[in-house]
N, C-alpha and C positions, 0 to 999 in steps of 0.2 A: 651189368648183363654179361660181360665177358667173364668176370669172376664166377658168376653163377653157372655159366655154361661149362667152363673148365672144371669146376668142382663137380658138376653133375656128370661130367665125362670120366670122373674117377681120380682126378689129380688132387694131390694135397697142396696146401698153400705154399709149400717149399718147392713145388715142381713147376710153378708158373709165376710170372710177375706181369702186372699191367702198369704201364708208365705213360704219363702225359707230358709231352714236351712243352705244353702251354704256348705253342706258336713259335718256339725257337728252333730254327733249323740246326744250330750247333748242338743244342741239347738233345734233339732227336737222334742225331748221329752218335753222340756220346753215349746215350742210353743204349743204342744198339751195340756199340763196342763193348760196353760194360756187360750187357746180357750175354754176349758171345764169350767174353772172358770168363764169365761165371758158369759157362757150360751149356748155354742154350743151344738146342739142336734145330729149333724152328722159330723164326721170327714172323709175327703177324704185324704188318706195317701199314698204317694209314698215313701215307706220305704228306707232309706239309706242302711240298711241291715235288715235281718230278725230278728236279736236279738232286734234291736231298734223298729222295727215294732211290734213285739210281746209284748214288754214292754208297748208301747203306747196303744195297743189294750186291754191288761189286765187292764190298768188304766182306759181306757174309759169304758170297760164293768162294772167295779166296780162302775162307776158313771152313769150307765144307758145310755151311749152314743153309738150310732151305728157307725160302721166304715166300710168304703169302701176302699179296697186295690186298689190303682190307678197305672196302668201300670206294677207294679211288685208285685207279690204275696209274702206275708209274710208267710214264712214256720213256722209252729207251732203257727200260729196266731189264733185269735178268731173273725175275721171280719165277717160281714154279707154277703158281696158281693165283687166281683172282677171285675174291668173294665180294659180291655187291648185289644190289638190285639191278634188274634189267633197265639200264638207264635210258635207252632208246624208248623202251616201253613206258617209262615214267613220262617222257616228253609226249608220247602218243596219247597217253591217258589225259594229260594236261590239255592237249589240242582238242581231243574229242569232247572233253568237258566244256571247253570254251565254245565250240560249235553248238553244243546242246543248250548252253546257257544263253547265247546270243539269240537263239530261236525262242527259248522259253520266256525270255524277258522282252521279246518283241522289239529288238533293236533294228531300226530301219537304216539301210545304207551303212553297214558297219565300216567305220574308219578305224583301223586297228594300229596301235603301236606295238611292235613285237620286240620285247626286251629279252636280254640274255644274261646268263651268269658270267663270271670272270672268264675272259677268252683264254686265259692260261690254264684253266681247269678242264681236264678231259671230260669230267662228268657234265659240265655245262655244255660242251660240244655235243655230247650224246643226247642230252635233253633236247637241245635245239634241233637235232636231226629228227627226233620224234615229232615235235609239234610243228616244225616247218613242213614236214611231209603231209601232215593232216590238213594244214591250212592252204597248201599250195594250190589245190584245185579251186578253192573259193576265191583266191586272189586272181588266178588265171581266168576264171569265168567272168570276172567283173562284178560278182555279187558282193564281194568285199574289196576294200581298198587297203593296201599295205602302205600306211602313211610314213612310218619311220622305224628305223632299226638302230637304236643307240649301240655304243661299243660294248657295253655289258660290264657287270660288276657283281660281287656278292656283298658289297658294303651298302647298307640301307640308305645312308644319307647321300651317297653318290648316286644310287638308283633314283632317289627322289629328285636330285638335281638334273639328271638325265631326262626324267619325265617332265619336270617343270619347263625345261628349255623347249622340249618338243610340243608340249601342250600349249605353251605360249605362242609358238610359231605356227601351230596347226590346231586351231580352235575347233576343228571338225572332228577331232579324235573322240570317239565314244565307246571304245573298248580297248583293253590292254591285256596282252599276254605277258604276265609277270612271272619270272622263273621260280620264285619261292615266296613263302609267307612273310619272311623277314623283310625282303625288299618291298613287298606289297603294303605292309603296315603303314609306313609314312606316306606312301602315295595315296592310299585310301583316306587317310586323315586329311591330306591336302584336298582331295576331291570333296570330302564332307564340308570342309571350310569354304569351298567354292559353291556350296549349296546344291551339289549333286544329290539327287534323291536315291533312296534304296531301290534296287532291282531295275536300274536304268543304265548303269555303266558296268558291264561285265569285266571282272578281273579274275586272274587265276593265281594259283600258288602250289606249293608242295611243302611237305615236312609235318603237316598237321600240328602247327604250333598253337598254343592257346589263343593268341591274338588272331591267327588265321581262322580258327574255328569260330571265334566270336564274330569275326567279320562275315563269315558265312551265315551265321544265325541272324545277323542284322541286315542281310541283303546287300552287302557291298563286295562280296567275293563269291564267285560261282561255286567253287569247291577247292579241295586241296588234295594232293596226292600223299597218301599215307604209306609209309614204309615201315612195317613192323620190325624194328631194329633188333628185337630180341631173337628173331629168326636168323638175322644176319650173324649175330654173336654165336648162336648155336651152330650155324653152318661152318663158321670159322673154326670153332672148337673141334667139331667133328673132322673137318679136313686136316687140321693140325695133328689130331690123334693118329690118323692114317699115316701121315708123312713121318711122324715121330716113330711109328712102329715099322717104317720101311715097307708099308703095304700100299699098293696102288689103289686110290679111292675109287669106289664104284661109279658107274655112269648115272645111277639114281641120285648121286650127290653132285658130281661134276657134270652139269647138264647143258653146257654150252661153251662158246669161246668168244673172246673179245679181241679186236684188232689193236695191237700196239702200233699206231701209225708211224711212230718214230723208228722203232726197231724193226718194223715190217715183219712182225710175227703174230700168229694167232695164239692167244694165251688161254689155256684151259681154265674154264670159269664155272663158278657156282653162281647162277643168276636167279634171284628171287623175284617174286611177282609183287608189284605195287598195287595199291587199291585207291580208287577214286572215292573221296568222302564228300558227301553233301548232307543237307538236312535230313534226307530220307534214310541214310544208313549210319549216321553218326553214332547212334546208340549201339549198333551191332558191330562196330569196328573199334574206334579209338576209346570209346567208353567201356565196351566189353573187355578190351585188352588192358584197361586201367592205364592207358598211355597218358591220358589227361583226366583228372577228376571231374565227374559230372557237375559237382558243386561249383566249379570254376567256369 
């Protein structure tokens, strides 16, 4: 999608490169160094972690190269701009979907386990801000019970372990705020093996994965948050082209700001809108966008 976006913006294949560090922080920093050595004037960086991102951005700044944080904000970084989805809104949509689903599925006395993503990931922090704010009044009123809040992870088998421990300790849990589809998949499978019936135990997710969408259709997941990542790639390419040309990007593109809580600065941001996907709009969103083949 990034290659398509930069090509559509008018660049030739010799004018940009897309590299994947495959999870290696050393490789990601080396890739950045190599790109700068070869004449890159703009880096679009999806940092493996904030430490690596800040290292890359410090190196780039010392060489007069602009950096755009892509998808994930580098805490303590020195980037010029940030492109992502509105991650607090992602969490808000998740929380609102959970509320609607608990009502629709007729769950009495909701006893909720609130799960989170990796605590070192700023995106996970922002997601939690969104859904915690939605559910706060339900817990405060006594309508719902906040049973457990595990440490958080993006590793599905660790998420399953966190859930199993809490579900064993609190057998009254009958709803789960789960931060993404990947974490939800093994948890839902575990619940199915426990004999939990469809549309009785609300769970949430995001990323519109194939498994997540299948779990929605079978009644084991309320919905998912779909982020049309082709729009994110296009926004990054557009922003990079302005920076490359030395032109200040318009406010129609740079539409918000995001707080870097470590550097204590507001980062000019392109924030895109997420979409809640349920059975009612699956055809008009992920299927229409060919994000996932309908046949699957």
